[in-house]
N, CA and C of each residue as an Amber inpcrd file, in Angstrom:
protein
   183
 -10.9320000  97.4790000   8.7860000 -12.0760000  98.0710000   9.4400000
 -12.8290000  97.0300000  10.2740000 -12.9040000  95.8010000   9.7560000
 -13.5920000  94.7330000  10.4670000 -12.8860000  94.4390000  11.7880000
 -11.5730000  94.4330000  11.7740000 -10.8120000  94.1630000  12.9960000
 -11.0250000  95.2920000  14.0020000 -11.1050000  96.5190000  13.5150000
 -11.3590000  97.6650000  14.3870000 -12.7190000  97.5330000  15.0780000
 -13.7330000  97.1230000  14.3320000 -15.0690000  96.9400000  14.9080000
 -15.0720000  95.8280000  15.9510000 -14.3540000  94.7620000  15.6720000
 -14.2920000  93.6530000  16.6250000 -13.5910000  94.0900000  17.9050000
 -12.5150000  94.8600000  17.7810000 -11.8110000  95.3580000  18.9670000
 -12.6970000  96.2900000  19.7990000 -13.4540000  97.1610000  19.1360000
 -14.3720000  98.0540000  19.8430000 -15.4470000  97.2460000  20.5700000
 -15.9460000  96.1920000  19.9240000 -16.9670000  95.3550000  20.5520000
 -16.4130000  94.6240000  21.7680000 -15.1920000  94.1250000  21.6650000
 -14.5640000  93.4450000  22.8070000 -14.3710000  94.4240000  23.9560000
 -13.9530000  95.6410000  23.6370000 -13.7860000  96.6660000  24.6610000
 -15.1270000  97.0070000  25.3200000 -16.1770000  97.1230000  24.5230000
 -17.5010000  97.4540000  25.0610000 -18.0030000  96.3590000  26.0010000
 -17.8580000  95.1110000  25.6160000 -18.3130000  94.0140000  26.4740000
 -17.4570000  93.9350000  27.7280000 -16.1680000  94.2090000  27.6060000
 -15.3010000  94.2100000  28.7830000 -15.7340000  95.2860000  29.7740000
 -16.0650000  96.4550000  29.2680000 -16.5330000  97.5410000  30.1440000
 -17.8550000  97.1530000  30.7990000 -18.7650000  96.5560000  30.0410000
 -20.0570000  96.1530000  30.5890000 -19.8850000  95.1040000  31.6840000
 -19.0210000  94.1330000  31.4450000 -18.7880000  93.0960000  32.4580000
 -18.0920000  93.6710000  33.6840000 -17.1640000  94.5870000  33.4860000
 -16.4790000  95.2160000  34.6090000 -17.4690000  96.0070000  35.4710000
 -18.3830000  96.7010000  34.8270000 -19.3800000  97.4750000  35.5650000
 -20.3030000  96.5610000  36.3700000 -20.6000000  95.3860000  35.8600000
 -21.4630000  94.4600000  36.5830000 -20.7810000  93.8890000  37.8190000
 -19.4710000  93.7570000  37.7830000 -18.7360000  93.1590000  38.8930000
 -18.3830000  94.2050000  39.9550000 -18.2880000  95.4660000  39.5620000
 -17.8500000  96.4970000  40.4980000 -18.9040000  96.7480000  41.5810000
 -18.4590000  97.3260000  42.6880000 -19.3500000  97.5860000  43.8130000
 -20.3580000  98.6860000  43.5000000 -19.9020000  99.7600000  42.8840000
 -20.8140000 100.8490000  42.5320000 -21.1380000 100.7680000  41.0420000
 -22.2510000 100.1030000  40.7530000 -22.6410000  99.8690000  39.3600000
 -23.2300000 101.1360000  38.7470000 -22.7990000 101.4380000  37.5350000
 -23.3490000 102.5700000  36.7990000 -24.1480000 102.0020000  35.6210000
 -25.4540000 102.1380000  35.6860000 -26.3310000 101.5430000  34.6860000
 -26.1270000 102.1790000  33.3220000 -25.8740000 103.4660000  33.2890000
 -25.7270000 104.1700000  32.0120000 -24.5080000 103.6760000  31.2330000
 -23.4210000 103.4390000  31.9130000 -22.2220000 102.9240000  31.2340000
 -22.4890000 101.5240000  30.6840000 -23.1870000 100.7070000  31.4550000
 -23.5170000  99.3600000  31.0070000 -24.4210000  99.4000000  29.7790000
 -25.4160000 100.2690000  29.7940000 -26.3420000 100.3730000  28.6640000
 -25.6120000 100.8550000  27.4130000 -24.7550000 101.8450000  27.5520000
 -24.0030000 102.3510000  26.4060000 -23.0890000 101.2650000  25.8410000
 -22.4490000 100.5040000  26.7150000 -21.5690000  99.4250000  26.2570000
 -22.3550000  98.3610000  25.5060000 -23.5300000  98.0200000  25.9930000
 -24.3510000  97.0080000  25.3110000 -24.8510000  97.5330000  23.9720000
 -25.2230000  98.8030000  23.9100000 -25.6730000  99.3960000  22.6430000
 -24.5390000  99.3890000  21.6210000 -23.3340000  99.7340000  22.0480000
 -22.1800000  99.7170000  21.1380000 -21.9340000  98.2970000  20.6420000
 -22.0310000  97.3220000  21.5320000 -21.8270000  95.9280000  21.1380000
 -22.8930000  95.4780000  20.1340000 -24.1530000  95.7970000  20.3990000
 -25.2260000  95.3800000  19.4960000 -25.1120000  96.0650000  18.1310000
 -24.7160000  97.3400000  18.1250000 -24.5150000  98.0360000  16.8530000
 -23.3750000  97.3820000  16.0550000 -22.3060000  97.0130000  16.7430000
 -21.2000000  96.3300000  16.0770000 -21.6100000  94.9880000  15.5160000
 -22.4180000  94.2460000  16.2780000 -22.9070000  92.9580000  15.7810000
 -23.7930000  93.1430000  14.5580000 -24.6070000  94.1830000  14.5760000
 -25.4730000  94.4660000  13.4370000 -24.6310000  94.7760000  12.2020000
 -23.5790000  95.5710000  12.3650000 -22.7200000  95.9320000  11.2420000
 -21.9850000  94.7080000  10.6950000 -21.5030000  93.8460000  11.5820000
 -20.7640000  92.6680000  11.1220000 -21.6730000  91.6190000  10.4890000
 -22.8790000  91.4610000  11.0190000 -23.7700000  90.4360000  10.4720000
 -24.5140000  90.9130000   9.2290000 -24.4580000  92.1770000   8.9130000
 -25.1400000  92.6870000   7.7200000 -24.5110000  92.1340000   6.4500000
 -23.2620000  91.7550000   6.5040000 -22.5620000  91.2490000   5.3250000
 -22.6790000  89.7360000   5.1750000 -23.3290000  89.0790000   6.1210000
 -23.5120000  87.6410000   6.0580000 -24.6770000  87.3300000   5.1280000
 -24.4670000  86.4780000   4.1370000 -25.5570000  86.1770000   3.2120000
 -26.6470000  85.3350000   3.8740000 -27.8370000  85.4790000   3.3850000
 -28.9740000  84.7370000   3.9100000 -28.8920000  83.2720000   3.4910000
 -29.4790000  82.3890000   4.2930000 -29.5230000  80.9730000   3.9320000
 -30.3990000  80.7560000   2.7050000 -31.4070000  81.5720000   2.5620000
 -32.3800000  81.4140000   1.4830000 -32.0850000  82.3030000   0.2840000
 -30.8720000  82.7880000   0.1790000 -30.5370000  83.7280000  -0.8910000
 -30.6860000  83.0690000  -2.2670000 -30.2420000  81.8290000  -2.4130000
 -30.3480000  81.1520000  -3.7120000 -31.8030000  80.8720000  -4.0440000
 -32.5840000  80.4740000  -3.0510000 -33.9970000  80.1840000  -3.2800000
 -34.7460000  81.4460000  -3.6790000 -34.4150000  82.5650000  -3.0660000
 -35.0620000  83.8300000  -3.4140000 -34.7280000  84.2420000  -4.8390000
 -33.4900000  83.9970000  -5.2880000 -33.1310000  84.3090000  -6.6580000
 -33.9030000  83.4460000  -7.6390000 -34.0610000  82.1470000  -7.3190000
 -34.8040000  81.2570000  -8.2010000 -36.2690000  81.6370000  -8.2670000
 -36.8450000  82.0290000  -7.1360000 -38.2460000  82.4310000  -7.1070000
 -38.4780000  83.7020000  -7.8920000 -37.4960000  84.5950000  -7.9140000
 -37.6130000  85.8540000  -8.6380000 -37.5990000  85.6240000 -10.1500000
 -36.9020000  84.5940000 -10.5640000 -36.8010000  84.3130000 -12.0080000
 -38.0490000  83.5990000 -12.4350000
């Protein structure tokens, strides 16, 4: 599933960059591609542990 999300994000950024280079720019396609990319980044970074996770556990005890 993680690889699928990464592939979708790469596709979204590719579409956004292609739209920026093309002569007739479509803002809506660019915005949708950026939203898809940001949502994918949010999903992937949600599983990254916090730097202060150990300190928060010690403070809770």
